[in-house]
C-alpha positions in Angstrom: 0.0 0.0 0.0 2.8 2.3 0.9 4.7 1.5 -2.2 1.7 2.2 -4.3 1.2 5.6 -2.6 4.8 6.6 -3.2 4.6 5.6 -6.8 1.5 7.7 -7.4 1.9 10.8 -9.6 0.4 13.0 -6.9 3.0 12.1 -4.3 5.8 13.0 -6.7 4.1 16.3 -7.5 3.7 17.3 -3.8 7.3 16.3 -3.1 8.6 18.5 -6.0 6.5 21.4 -4.8 7.8 21.2 -1.3 11.4 21.1 -2.5 10.8 24.1 -4.7 9.3 26.1 -1.8 12.3 25.2 0.4 14.8 26.2 -2.3 13.0 29.5 -2.9 13.1 30.6 0.7 16.8 29.6 1.0 17.8 31.7 -2.1 15.6 34.6 -0.9 17.3 34.6 2.5 20.8 34.7 0.9 19.7 37.5 -1.4 18.3 39.5 1.5 21.7 39.1 3.3 23.6 40.2 0.3 21.4 43.1 -0.3 21.6 44.2 3.3 25.4 44.3 3.1 25.3 46.2 -0.1 23.1 48.8 1.4 25.0 49.9 4.6 27.3 47.6 6.5 30.6 48.0 4.7 33.8 49.4 6.2 37.3 50.0 4.6 40.6 51.8 5.2 42.3 54.1 2.8 46.0 54.3 3.7 48.5 57.2 3.1 46.0 59.8 2.1 47.9 63.1 1.3 47.2 66.1 3.6 47.2 69.6 1.9 48.3 72.6 4.0 47.1 76.1 3.3 49.3 79.0 4.7 51.4 81.9 3.5 54.3 79.8 2.3 56.3 82.8 1.0 56.7 84.3 4.5 56.0 81.4 6.9 57.2 77.9 7.7 54.9 75.2 9.1 56.1 72.1 10.9 54.1 69.3 12.5 51.7 68.5 9.7 52.1 64.8 8.5 52.4 64.3 4.8 49.8 61.5 4.9 47.2 60.0 7.2 45.1 56.8 7.3 41.4 57.2 6.6 38.6 54.8 7.8 35.2 55.1 6.0 32.0 53.3 7.0 28.7 53.3 5.1 26.9 52.0 2.1 29.0 49.5 0.2 28.6 51.2 -3.1 29.7 54.6 -1.6 32.6 53.0 0.2 33.9 51.3 -2.9 33.4 54.3 -5.1 35.2 56.6 -2.6 38.2 54.3 -2.2 38.4 53.8 -6.0 38.1 57.4 -7.2 39.7 59.2 -4.2 38.1 62.4 -5.4 38.1 63.9 -1.9 40.6 66.2 -0.1 42.1 66.2 3.4 43.4 69.6 4.4 44.7 71.8 7.2 43.9 75.4 6.8 46.2 77.7 8.8 45.7 81.0 7.0 43.8 82.6 9.8 46.1 81.5 12.6 48.9 83.6 14.1 52.5 82.5 14.6 53.1 80.0 17.3 51.9 76.5 18.4 48.4 75.3 17.6 46.4 72.1 17.8 44.2 71.8 14.6 41.8 69.4 13.0 42.4 67.7 9.7 39.4 68.6 7.6 37.7 66.5 4.9 36.3 67.9 1.7 34.1 66.3 -1.0 33.3 63.2 1.1 29.7 62.0 1.1 27.7 62.8 4.2 26.4 59.2 4.2 29.9 58.0 5.1 31.3 57.9 8.6 34.9 59.1 8.4 37.7 58.6 11.0 41.2 59.9 10.5 44.4 58.7 12.1 45.5 61.2 13.4 42.4 63.4 13.5 44.3 66.4 15.0 47.9 67.6 14.8 50.1 69.9 16.7 51.6 72.5 14.3 54.1 75.3 14.7 53.9 78.4 12.5 57.1 80.4 12.3 58.5 83.3 10.3 60.5 82.2 7.3 64.0 83.8 7.0 67.0 83.5 4.6 70.6 83.8 5.8 74.0 83.5 4.1 76.4 81.0 5.5 80.1 80.2 4.7 80.6 76.6 3.6 83.4 74.7 5.3 85.0 71.9 3.3 86.4 68.7 4.9 88.2 65.6 3.7 89.0 62.4 5.6 92.8 62.5 5.6 93.0 58.7 5.9 92.2 58.7 2.2 95.5 60.5 1.4 98.6 58.6 0.2 101.5 58.3 2.6 103.6 61.4 2.9 100.9 63.6 1.4 98.7 66.2 3.0 95.9 68.7 2.2 97.6 72.0 1.5 94.4 74.0 0.9 90.7 73.5 0.3 88.3 76.0 -1.4 84.6 75.9 -2.1 83.0 77.6 -5.1 80.8 79.4 -4.3 82.2 80.0 -0.9 78.8 80.7 0.8 75.2 79.6 0.3 71.7 81.0 1.1 69.8 78.9 3.7 66.1 79.4 4.1 63.9 78.0 6.8 62.0 78.6 10.1 63.7 81.3 12.2 64.3 78.9 15.1 65.9 76.4 12.8 68.1 79.0 11.2 69.2 80.1 14.6 70.2 76.6 15.6 72.6 76.1 12.7 76.1 75.3 13.9 77.7 73.8 10.8 77.4 74.3 7.1 79.7 71.7 5.5 80.6 69.9 2.3 82.6 66.8 2.2 85.1 65.8 -0.5 85.9 62.2 -1.0 87.7 59.7 -3.2 89.4 56.4 -3.4 92.2 55.7 -0.8 95.7 56.7 -1.9 94.9 60.3 -3.0 98.3 61.9 -4.2 97.2 64.8 -6.4 94.9 67.8 -6.4 91.4 67.4 -7.6 88.0 69.1 -7.6 84.5 67.6 -7.4 80.8 68.6 -7.0 79.3 67.8 -3.6 76.1 68.3 -1.6 76.0 70.9 1.1 74.9 69.7 4.6 73.4 72.0 7.3 73.7 70.7 10.8 73.0 71.7 14.4 75.3 71.5 17.4 74.6 67.7 17.8 75.3 67.2 14.1 71.6 66.6 13.3 70.6 67.4 9.7 68.2 70.3 9.6 65.1 70.7 7.4 66.0 73.8 5.4 66.3 74.9 1.8 69.8 75.5 0.5 70.7 77.6 -2.6 72.7 76.3 -4.3 72.4 72.8 -2.9 75.6 71.6 -4.6 79.0 73.4 -4.7 82.4 72.6 -6.2 85.2 71.6 -3.8 88.8 72.2 -4.9 91.3 70.2 -2.9 95.1 71.0 -3.2 97.1 67.9 -2.2 100.9 68.2 -1.8 103.7 65.9 -0.7 105.1 66.7 2.8 107.6 69.5 2.5 109.7 71.8 4.5 111.6 75.0 3.8 115.1 75.2 5.2 117.9 77.8 4.9 120.9 77.4 2.6 124.2 77.8 4.5 127.3 78.6 2.4 130.6 77.1 3.8 134.0 78.2 2.5 136.3 75.3 1.6 139.9 75.4 0.4 142.5 78.2 0.6 142.6 81.0 -1.8 145.8 82.2 -3.5 148.1 84.4 -1.5 147.0 87.5 -3.3 143.3 86.7 -3.0 141.1 87.6 0.0 137.5 86.2 0.1 135.4 89.1 1.4 132.0 87.4 1.2 130.0 84.5 -0.2 126.3 85.3 -1.1 123.4 83.7 -2.9 120.1 85.1 -3.8 118.5 81.6 -3.2 118.3 81.9 0.6 116.1 78.8 1.2 115.2 75.6 -0.5 112.0 73.4 -0.1 112.5 69.7 0.6 109.9 67.0 -0.2 109.7 63.6 1.5 108.6 61.7 4.6 107.8 63.9 7.6 110.2 62.0 9.9 113.1 62.7 7.5 112.2 66.4 7.0 111.9 67.0 10.8 115.5 66.0 11.2 116.9 68.4 8.6 117.5 72.0 9.8 119.5 73.4 6.8 121.2 72.6 3.6 125.0 73.2 3.6 126.7 74.1 0.4 130.6 73.9 0.2 132.1 76.6 -1.9 135.7 75.8 -3.0 137.6 79.1 -3.1 141.0 77.6 -4.0 140.6 78.6 -7.6 139.0 82.0 -7.2 141.0 84.7 -9.0 138.6 87.6 -8.7 135.0 88.5 -7.7 132.4 86.6 -9.7 129.8 83.9 -9.6 129.6 80.1 -9.8 126.8 77.6 -10.2 126.7 74.8 -7.6 124.6 71.7 -7.5 122.6 71.1 -4.3 123.1 67.7 -2.9 119.8 65.9 -2.0 119.8 64.6 1.6 119.2 60.9 2.1 115.6 60.0 2.3 114.4 63.3 0.6 112.4 62.6 -2.6 113.1 66.0 -4.3 114.2 69.6 -3.9 112.6 72.8 -5.1 115.9 73.9 -6.5 118.6 71.6 -8.0 121.2 74.3 -8.5 122.1 77.7 -7.0 124.3 80.6 -8.1 126.9 81.8 -5.5 128.4 85.3 -5.8 132.0 85.5 -4.5 133.3 88.9 -3.4 137.1 88.8 -3.4 139.9 91.4 -3.1 142.9 91.0 -5.3 146.3 92.3 -4.1 148.7 93.2 -6.8 151.8 91.1 -6.9 155.0 93.0 -5.7 157.9 93.1 -8.1 160.9 91.4 -6.8 164.1 93.5 -6.9 166.3 91.1 -4.9 167.2 88.3 -7.3 169.1 86.5 -4.7 167.5 83.3 -3.6 166.5 83.4 0.0 165.6 80.3 1.9 161.8 79.9 2.2 160.6 80.6 5.7 158.3 77.9 7.1 154.7 78.6 8.1 153.7 78.5 11.7 150.3 78.2 13.3 148.8 80.3 16.1 145.3 80.2 17.7 143.4 83.4 18.4 140.7 82.7 21.0 137.5 84.6 21.9 137.1 86.7 18.8 133.7 88.5 19.1 131.1 88.0 16.3 129.5 91.1 14.9 125.9 91.1 13.6 125.9 93.5 10.6 123.0 95.2 8.8 120.2 94.0 11.2 117.1 96.2 11.0 116.8 98.6 13.9 113.5 97.1 14.9 115.2 93.8 15.9 117.6 92.8 18.6 119.9 89.7 18.4 121.0 87.2 21.0 123.5 84.4 20.3 122.2 80.9 20.8 125.1 78.9 19.4 127.8 79.7 20.4 126.1 81.2 23.4 129.1 83.4 24.2 129.0 85.1 20.8 132.7 84.5 20.3 134.7 82.0 18.2 138.3 80.8 17.9 140.5 81.3 14.8 143.4 79.2 13.9 145.8 81.2 11.7 148.7 79.9 9.6 151.3 82.3 8.2 155.0 83.1 8.3 156.3 83.6 11.8 157.3 87.2 11.2 153.8 87.9 10.0 152.1 86.2 13.0 154.3 88.0 15.4 152.8 91.3 14.3 149.2 90.1 14.6 146.8 90.3 17.5 143.1 89.6 17.9 142.0 93.1 16.7 143.4 92.3 13.2 140.5 89.8 12.6 136.9 90.9 12.1 134.2 88.1 12.1 130.7 89.1 11.0 127.4 87.7 10.0 125.2 89.5 7.4 121.7 89.9 8.7 120.5 92.3 6.0 117.8 90.0 4.7 116.4 89.0 8.1 112.7 89.9 8.1 111.1 88.0 10.9 111.6 86.9 14.5 112.9 83.5 15.5 116.1 81.6 15.4 118.2 82.1 12.3 121.4 80.3 11.1 124.1 82.6 9.5 127.4 81.7 7.9 130.4 83.5 9.3 132.4 86.0 7.3 136.1 86.6 8.1 138.2 89.7 7.4 141.8 88.9 8.0 145.2 90.3 6.9 146.7 89.1 3.7 149.3 86.4 3.7 147.5 84.4 6.3 145.4 81.3 6.1 142.7 80.7 8.8 140.3 78.2 10.0 137.3 78.9 12.2 136.3 76.8 15.2 132.7 76.8 13.7 131.5 77.8 10.3 128.1 79.2 11.3 126.1 80.6 14.3 122.6 80.5 15.5 121.1 83.8 16.5 117.7 84.5 18.2 116.1 87.6 16.5 113.4 89.5 18.5 111.6 92.7 18.1 113.3 95.5 19.9 
């Protein structure tokens, strides 16, 4: 009986109708849920929305306003989706009516539908409005000297242009402690160079400041030189002139020479001594001498110098006695404590002997005995020529000797050190 009922057409029809009704209400419930969400239950976040700031940017500077904020919108789904897609709204901070100083202000929305609930993060900001000023600053150049090759140093650095215009808030400009530009390069720098570099503006703690720099880039010129030192040239008389020749003075216009090389070597060199052989001098004149390069020095600024020799020539006496006389042997005598005279020193200076401290020297004289017997200490004049001394400090001078003819002499020292001071 049951099987017959289930097999009847009417049972199948009622079953199909019931299933259709259940399916209809299930689909309607899902559509109602979808439609409900589409009408007003959607929320979304728009990240990094730009914030526009309105103020007198020609005369004022504003700090504290973030460049972007996050924006949460809640409302009808179609409005939420359209607003996020088009982004045809504006977020702004209007400061045009506010005086200088600190203010807490709201970020305002513009062109956002009233049907949307809008929340900003942050919604308010603390701003500072300050006077904008422009000031000129000298740019200081710097270079890490560890980049230099051994025995080289920075002789000079120049910046072109030498100063820049810095514009910013008055309080920021007043906090500027350094305006710098850094030159750089590969390790082992051994020649001068120039390069373009960015100017940096820093406060006392070396924090970079938010300012406008004009020009932002400058040219740095770096002069790199090998370690060098200028020392005096000291002339030393060597050899014995002919009997009728007296050497009055040895001079050179090249008073100093510059040495190049390692600093440790240069520090140990106080002067360059040049030996002048006077044994072949026949009259006053000049001679060219080669400067000997000290050990360890890489080069000299001068390879040769010209030495002017001032000499007096005594006419040879005619011999009337043709008889041959036995030649008298030379004898030697030492004259001690001959004072040194400082000649031609400018009146604005005074001099004090450092070496020898006593200001006297000894002179060993060789001549015929009858000549020596007639000599005393006053027959010898020992001087230094200070005519070209132009500054204070310790100076080394060669000694000049004026002695009678027919004598040969040798000094206990060839040069002296004199302290020059203003009178």
